[in-house]
C-alpha positions as CSV (number, residue, x, y, z in Angstrom):
1,M,91.1,153.5,91.1
2,P,91.9,152.0,94.6
3,R,94.0,149.2,94.5
4,R,92.4,145.7,95.2
5,R,94.0,143.7,97.8
6,L,94.7,140.1,97.4
7,R,92.8,137.8,99.8
8,C,93.7,134.2,100.3
9,P,90.8,131.9,100.7
10,P,89.7,130.5,104.0
11,L,91.1,127.1,104.6
12,S,87.5,125.6,104.6
13,E,87.3,126.9,100.8
14,W,90.6,124.9,99.6
15,S,90.4,121.9,97.8
16,L,91.4,118.5,99.4
17,R,94.5,118.2,97.2
18,T,95.6,121.7,98.5
19,R,95.1,120.8,102.0
20,V,96.6,117.3,102.1
21,T,99.7,118.9,100.0
22,V,100.3,122.0,102.4
23,A,99.9,119.8,105.2
24,A,102.1,117.1,104.2
25,T,105.0,119.6,102.9
26,V,104.6,121.7,106.2
27,I,105.1,118.5,108.4
28,V,107.9,117.6,106.0
29,G,109.9,120.8,106.7
30,C,109.4,121.1,110.2
31,L,110.6,117.5,110.7
32,L,113.6,118.1,108.3
33,S,114.3,121.4,110.4
34,L,114.4,119.4,113.4
35,A,116.5,117.0,112.6
36,L,119.0,119.2,111.0
37,L,118.5,120.9,114.3
38,G,119.1,117.6,116.2
39,F,121.9,116.5,114.3
40,Y,124.1,119.8,114.5
41,L,123.2,120.1,118.3
42,M,124.6,116.6,118.2
43,L,127.7,117.1,116.2
44,H,128.1,120.4,118.3
45,W,128.1,118.3,121.4
46,T,130.3,115.8,120.2
47,L,132.9,118.2,118.8
48,E,132.9,120.4,122.0
49,D,133.2,117.2,124.0
50,Q,136.7,116.4,121.8
51,L,137.9,119.2,121.7
52,S,137.4,119.7,125.8
53,R,139.1,116.6,125.9
54,R,142.1,117.1,123.4
55,G,142.4,120.9,125.1
56,R,142.9,119.3,128.4
57,D,145.7,116.9,126.8
58,A,147.5,120.0,125.3
59,L,147.2,121.8,128.7
60,Y,148.7,118.7,130.5
61,E,151.7,118.6,128.4
62,L,152.3,122.4,127.9
63,S,151.9,122.7,131.7
64,A,154.6,120.0,132.4
65,F,156.9,121.7,130.2
66,V,156.2,125.3,131.7
67,R,156.4,124.1,135.0
68,L,160.2,122.6,134.4
69,H,161.8,125.1,132.0
70,D,159.4,128.3,132.7
71,P,160.7,129.2,128.7
72,R,161.0,132.7,127.3
73,G,160.9,133.9,123.5
74,E,158.8,133.1,120.5
75,D,158.2,130.1,118.6
76,V,159.4,127.8,121.7
77,L,156.3,126.0,122.6
78,R,154.9,122.9,120.8
79,T,152.8,120.0,121.5
80,Q,152.2,116.9,120.4
81,I,148.5,117.3,120.2
82,D,147.2,117.9,116.7
83,G,145.7,121.1,115.6
84,F,146.6,122.9,119.1
85,N,149.5,125.2,117.9
86,L,148.1,128.4,119.6
87,L,150.2,128.1,122.4
88,Q,150.9,131.0,124.9
89,S,152.5,131.4,128.5
90,V,151.8,134.3,130.4
91,D,152.5,135.9,133.7
92,D,150.3,137.7,136.3
93,Q,151.0,140.8,134.8
94,D,149.4,139.9,131.3
95,R,153.2,139.6,129.6
96,V,153.6,136.9,127.1
97,L,156.7,135.1,128.4
98,A,156.9,132.4,125.5
99,S,154.6,131.4,122.4
100,S,154.3,129.0,119.5
101,A,155.2,130.2,115.8
102,S,151.2,131.2,115.1
103,L,151.3,133.6,117.9
104,V,154.5,135.4,117.4
105,G,153.8,139.0,118.2
106,Y,150.5,138.4,119.8
107,P,149.3,140.0,123.0
108,P,147.6,137.4,125.2
109,I,144.9,135.7,123.2
110,S,142.3,135.2,126.3
111,R,141.6,137.0,129.4
112,L,140.7,133.8,131.0
113,H,142.2,133.4,134.6
114,P,141.5,130.2,136.3
115,S,141.2,130.6,139.9
116,R,143.4,128.1,141.3
117,P,146.2,125.8,140.2
118,G,145.0,122.7,137.9
119,E,141.7,123.9,137.0
120,T,141.1,124.1,133.3
121,V,138.9,126.7,131.8
122,S,137.6,127.0,128.2
123,E,136.0,129.3,125.7
124,H,135.2,130.4,122.0
125,L,136.6,133.5,120.9
126,T,138.0,135.7,118.0
127,V,141.3,136.6,117.5
128,R,142.2,139.3,114.7
129,G,144.2,137.9,112.2
130,I,142.9,134.3,112.3
131,P,140.3,133.5,110.0
132,Y,138.4,131.0,112.1
133,K,137.0,131.3,115.4
134,I,139.4,129.4,118.0
135,F,138.8,127.4,121.2
136,V,140.9,128.0,123.7
137,S,141.9,126.4,127.3
138,A,143.8,128.0,129.9
139,T,145.3,126.6,133.5
140,R,147.2,127.7,136.4
141,V,151.0,126.6,136.6
142,R,154.0,127.1,139.1
143,A,156.9,127.6,137.2
144,Q,160.4,128.5,139.0
145,A,160.2,132.3,138.6
146,G,156.4,132.6,139.8
147,W,152.7,131.7,138.5
148,R,152.1,131.2,135.1
149,T,148.8,131.3,133.0
150,V,149.3,128.9,129.9
151,Y,146.6,128.8,126.8
152,A,146.3,126.2,124.3
153,G,144.2,127.0,121.5
154,T,143.1,125.4,118.0
155,P,141.0,127.0,115.0
156,E,137.6,125.7,115.0
157,Y,137.7,124.4,111.3
158,S,135.3,121.3,112.2
159,Y,132.4,124.4,113.7
160,A,132.8,126.3,110.6
161,A,132.3,123.3,108.1
162,V,129.3,122.0,110.3
163,R,127.4,125.5,110.4
164,R,128.5,125.8,106.6
165,L,126.7,122.2,106.4
166,L,123.6,123.9,108.5
167,A,123.4,126.6,106.4
168,V,123.3,125.0,103.3
169,S,121.0,122.2,104.4
170,L,118.5,125.1,105.8
171,G,118.8,127.7,103.1
172,V,118.5,124.7,100.1
173,G,118.4,121.3,101.1
174,V,115.0,122.2,103.3
175,P,113.1,123.8,100.7
176,L,114.1,121.5,97.8
177,S,113.0,118.7,100.1
178,M,110.0,120.6,100.3
179,A,109.2,121.0,96.6
180,V,109.9,117.7,95.9
181,M,107.8,116.3,98.6
182,A,104.7,119.1,97.5
183,W,105.0,117.7,94.2
184,L,104.8,114.3,95.2
185,V,101.8,114.4,97.5
186,W,100.1,116.9,94.9
187,T,100.6,114.1,92.1
188,A,99.8,111.0,94.6
189,V,96.3,112.9,96.0
190,R,95.6,113.7,92.1
191,R,96.0,110.1,91.0
192,A,94.1,108.7,94.3
193,L,91.7,111.2,93.7
194,S,90.9,110.4,90.0
195,P,88.5,107.7,90.6
196,M,86.4,110.0,92.8
197,R,86.3,112.9,89.9
198,T,85.1,109.8,87.6
199,M,82.5,108.7,90.1
200,S,81.4,112.1,90.7
201,A,81.1,112.9,86.8
202,E,79.0,109.8,86.7
203,L,76.7,110.7,89.4
204,A,76.2,114.1,88.0
205,D,75.0,112.1,84.5
206,I,72.8,110.0,86.4
207,S,69.9,113.0,85.9
208,G,66.1,113.0,86.0
209,G,65.8,111.0,89.1
210,E,66.4,107.9,87.4
211,P,68.8,105.8,89.6
212,Y,69.5,103.1,86.8
213,G,73.1,104.1,86.2
214,R,76.2,102.7,88.1
215,V,79.0,104.3,89.3
216,T,82.6,102.8,87.9
217,V,84.3,101.2,90.9
218,P,88.2,101.1,90.8
219,G,90.3,97.9,91.3
220,G,91.8,97.2,94.6
221,H,90.4,97.1,98.1
222,D,91.2,100.8,99.4
223,E,88.6,103.1,100.6
224,I,87.5,104.8,97.7
225,A,86.6,101.2,96.1
226,E,84.7,100.8,99.2
227,L,82.8,104.1,98.7
228,G,82.4,103.2,95.0
229,E,80.8,99.8,96.3
230,E,78.6,101.6,98.7
231,I,77.5,104.5,96.2
232,N,76.6,101.6,93.6
233,L,74.7,99.8,96.5
234,A,72.7,103.2,97.5
235,L,71.7,103.6,93.8
236,M,70.5,99.9,93.6
237,R,68.2,100.7,96.8
238,L,67.1,104.1,94.9
239,Q,66.2,102.0,92.2
240,R,64.3,99.7,94.0
241,T,62.4,102.2,96.2
242,V,61.5,104.3,93.1
243,E,60.3,100.9,91.2
244,R,58.2,100.1,94.4
245,Q,56.9,103.7,94.9
246,R,55.9,103.6,90.9
247,A,54.0,99.7,91.6
248,F,52.5,101.1,94.6
249,T,51.2,104.7,93.1
250,A,50.0,102.2,90.2
251,D,48.4,99.5,92.7
252,V,46.5,102.6,94.6
253,S,45.2,104.2,91.7
254,H,43.7,100.8,90.2
255,E,42.3,100.0,93.8
256,L,40.9,103.7,94.2
257,R,39.5,103.5,90.6
258,S,37.4,100.2,91.1
259,P,35.0,101.5,93.9
260,L,34.8,104.9,92.4
261,T,34.1,103.9,88.7
262,G,31.4,101.3,90.5
263,L,30.3,104.2,92.7
264,R,29.6,106.4,89.2
265,A,27.9,104.1,87.5
266,Q,25.4,103.1,90.0
267,L,24.6,106.7,90.5
268,E,24.6,107.6,86.9
269,D,22.4,104.6,86.3
270,A,19.9,105.3,89.0
271,L,19.9,109.3,87.8
272,D,19.3,107.9,84.1
273,N,16.3,105.8,85.3
274,P,15.2,107.7,89.0
275,E,11.6,106.3,88.6
276,D,12.7,102.6,88.0
277,E,15.5,102.6,91.2
278,Q,15.2,101.5,94.8
279,W,16.7,104.2,96.2
280,P,17.9,102.6,99.5
281,V,19.6,99.8,97.7
282,V,21.8,102.4,95.9
283,A,22.2,104.3,98.8
284,R,23.8,100.9,100.8
285,A,25.9,100.0,97.6
286,A,27.2,103.3,97.3
287,L,27.4,103.2,101.2
288,D,29.5,100.0,100.6
289,D,31.9,101.4,98.0
290,A,32.2,104.7,100.2
291,D,33.1,102.5,103.0
292,R,35.9,100.8,101.0
293,L,37.5,103.6,99.7
294,Q,37.6,104.8,103.3
295,R,39.3,101.6,104.4
296,I,41.7,102.0,101.8
297,V,42.6,105.8,102.2
298,A,42.7,105.1,106.3
299,D,45.4,102.2,105.5
300,L,46.9,104.1,103.2
301,L,47.3,107.3,105.6
302,L,48.5,104.3,108.2
303,M,51.3,103.2,106.3
304,A,52.5,106.6,105.1
305,R,52.7,107.8,109.2
306,L,55.0,104.6,109.8
307,E,57.2,104.6,106.7
308,A,57.5,108.6,107.6
309,G,58.9,107.8,111.0
310,V,56.3,109.6,113.0
311,Q,56.5,109.6,116.8
312,M,54.5,107.3,118.6
313,E,53.6,107.1,122.4
314,R,55.0,104.1,124.0
315,R,53.7,102.4,126.8
316,L,53.8,98.9,128.1
317,V,51.7,96.5,126.6
318,D,50.8,93.1,128.0
319,L,50.2,91.0,124.8
320,G,48.1,88.5,126.2
321,E,45.9,90.7,128.1
322,L,45.7,92.8,124.9
323,A,44.6,89.4,122.7
324,R,42.2,88.7,125.8
325,E,40.2,91.9,125.2
326,E,40.2,91.8,121.4
327,L,38.8,88.1,121.2
328,T,36.0,89.3,124.2
329,R,35.4,92.1,122.1
330,R,34.9,90.1,118.6
331,R,31.9,88.5,117.2
332,G,33.0,86.2,114.8
333,E,31.8,83.4,113.4
334,V,35.1,81.2,113.6
335,P,36.0,80.1,117.0
336,I,39.3,81.3,118.6
337,E,41.4,79.9,121.3
338,L,43.2,81.7,123.6
339,S,46.5,80.4,125.2
340,A,48.8,83.3,126.9
341,E,51.7,83.4,129.4
342,P,51.2,86.0,132.0
343,G,53.7,88.9,132.1
344,V,54.4,89.0,128.3
345,V,54.7,92.8,128.5
346,V,56.2,94.8,125.2
347,L,56.9,98.5,125.0
348,G,54.9,99.9,122.1
349,S,51.9,101.6,121.1
350,P,48.9,100.2,122.2
351,D,47.1,101.1,119.4
352,H,49.4,100.0,116.7
353,L,49.6,96.8,118.3
354,R,46.1,96.1,118.3
355,R,45.6,97.1,114.7
356,L,48.6,94.0,114.3
357,L,46.6,91.9,116.2
358,V,43.1,92.8,114.6
359,N,44.5,91.9,111.2
360,L,46.1,88.8,111.8
361,L,43.1,87.7,113.1
362,D,40.9,89.0,110.4
363,N,43.0,87.0,107.6
364,A,43.1,83.8,110.2
365,E,39.2,84.5,110.3
366,H,38.8,84.8,106.7
367,Y,40.6,81.4,105.5
368,A,39.8,79.4,108.7
369,R,37.6,76.3,107.9
370,S,36.9,75.5,111.7
371,R,38.9,77.2,114.2
372,V,41.9,79.8,115.0
373,W,44.5,79.6,117.6
374,V,46.1,82.4,119.3
375,R,49.2,81.8,121.5
376,V,51.3,84.1,123.6
377,R,54.4,83.5,125.1
378,A,58.4,84.7,126.1
379,I,61.0,83.0,124.3
380,E,65.2,83.4,125.1
381,P,66.9,85.6,124.4
382,R,63.9,88.2,125.9
383,I,61.8,87.9,122.9
384,A,57.7,87.9,123.0
385,E,56.4,85.7,120.6
386,L,52.7,86.1,119.6
387,E,51.3,83.5,116.8
388,V,47.9,83.1,115.1
389,L,47.1,79.9,113.1
390,D,44.3,78.9,111.4
391,D,43.1,75.5,109.9
392,G,42.7,76.7,106.4
393,P,44.4,76.2,103.2
394,G,47.9,77.4,104.3
395,I,50.2,79.3,102.5
396,A,52.5,78.2,99.8
397,P,56.1,78.6,100.9
398,E,56.8,80.7,97.3
399,D,54.0,82.7,98.4
400,R,55.3,83.5,102.4
401,E,56.7,86.6,101.3
402,R,54.2,88.0,98.7
403,V,51.8,88.2,100.9
404,F,52.9,90.8,102.9
405,L,53.3,93.0,99.6
406,R,50.9,95.9,99.2
407,F,47.6,94.9,97.3
408,Q,49.0,91.7,96.4
409,R,46.6,88.8,95.1
410,L,47.3,85.5,95.4
411,G,45.9,82.6,93.2
412,G,44.0,79.7,94.4
413,T,42.7,79.0,97.6
414,R,44.4,82.0,99.2
415,R,43.0,84.5,96.5
416,R,41.9,87.7,98.0
417,E,38.3,88.3,97.7
418,H,36.6,91.8,97.2
419,G,35.6,93.9,100.4
420,G,39.5,93.5,101.5
421,T,42.3,96.3,100.7
422,G,44.9,93.9,100.6
423,L,46.8,96.2,103.0
424,G,46.7,94.2,106.1
425,L,49.4,92.0,106.2
426,P,51.7,94.9,105.2
427,I,50.9,97.2,107.6
428,S,51.0,94.5,110.3
429,R,54.8,93.9,108.9
430,D,55.5,97.5,108.9
431,I,54.1,98.2,112.8
432,A,56.5,94.9,113.8
433,I,59.6,96.7,112.1
434,V,58.7,100.2,113.8
435,H,58.4,98.3,117.1
436,G,62.0,96.7,116.3
437,G,60.1,93.2,116.1
438,S,59.4,90.9,113.0
439,L,56.6,89.0,111.3
440,N,56.8,86.1,109.0
441,V,54.7,83.0,107.8
442,V,56.5,79.7,109.3
443,D,56.1,76.5,108.9
444,S,52.5,74.7,110.0
445,D,51.2,71.2,110.0
446,L,48.1,72.5,109.9
447,G,47.2,76.2,107.8
448,A,48.6,79.3,107.8
449,R,50.7,80.1,110.8
450,L,52.0,83.8,111.2
451,Q,54.4,84.4,113.7
452,L,55.3,88.0,115.5
453,H,58.5,88.4,117.6
454,L,58.9,91.5,119.6
455,P,61.4,92.7,122.1
456,L,60.4,92.3,125.7
457,A,60.3,95.3,127.9
458,R,63.4,95.6,130.2
459,P,63.4,95.5,133.5
460,H,64.2,99.2,134.2
461,E,61.1,100.2,131.6
462,R,58.5,98.2,133.4
């Protein structure tokens, strides 16, 4: 049976806790290693500098002694420099003429031969019988009987201690520190992500498309708390959307049922008593109901297209010319006065903007007593304004937002009569929003005053 090879999952499949822990541990390990390396190099440079200075001092003292006395024998060389007790005086034939007690019987401890008098050279070397590496400095001296090379050395106890410290730190300290860091990061990330796991479980419990639950927001003002607040806000918006869609579906069903029921009843009555019915009258009534159904379906289709964000062709539209063309075409019973500044140009869909204007004019004509006013102008900062004002009963302040709800019926004098779809003003506001503008009912001393704001076309767009 072939042996299965263990395969490490790719990084993208690691959990967030694992990725954060591994990344933090690796970074800390690298930083600790670099810090130890830097510390070692600094100590190495410091010790090297100290050894060099003390070696020169030892050579200076030893050279003066050899120059004056040119000593011979063993255990005759000494210095006052602490630690430098490996001393030799060697002639040009590499014969040891004198030495300290520590080097009795040793050959020359180094092959260093300075090229000129007074020059000091140094090296690190190993000498048999001495357990540590030694640091040796050498120089040339003119004695009474000829040239001598003098050596002054010291065991590198400090270097050995530093190397042991570095080895222990790298071999034990760094792995132990990385293990502690990994545990700390793992625990901290687990605690930090605990509210997210709670929110995830609560979101999973919100099933069936019923966004009425809420997730638990942790205390504090960190990013996870902000995420919980945003999730609750999204759930609240989703709940409102679901409720609005349900209400809209119920309203659509009711609005479509009424003309369909009337049409069916008329046709059934006519068929039950065909000899007593005036078929042209029945046909006209049926045609009226069919026209109302067609208007409702067309309005619903337009609203669906607007809400779906269907791309529309945008062109430069002069609002004043658009209003003038529409007023020339209309044959209403209520006079309409137009006041339009020239050059109020916006970038948008001519068909949609015309539909918006028609809806506003139909609404104004329906409730006006004697006259309707339309005003087009440019206001700051770079906003086009179109107002439609009538001298009717007006709209109460508490109803100014309700008139933009779908299929909304108002009480009193602004009650919608049979024949309209109840979608004209909601469609008009959706068109305004799609064009980056707004449509609102504002204060008026006369009747209802609807105000449209759209961004003016920029100079480079014209």
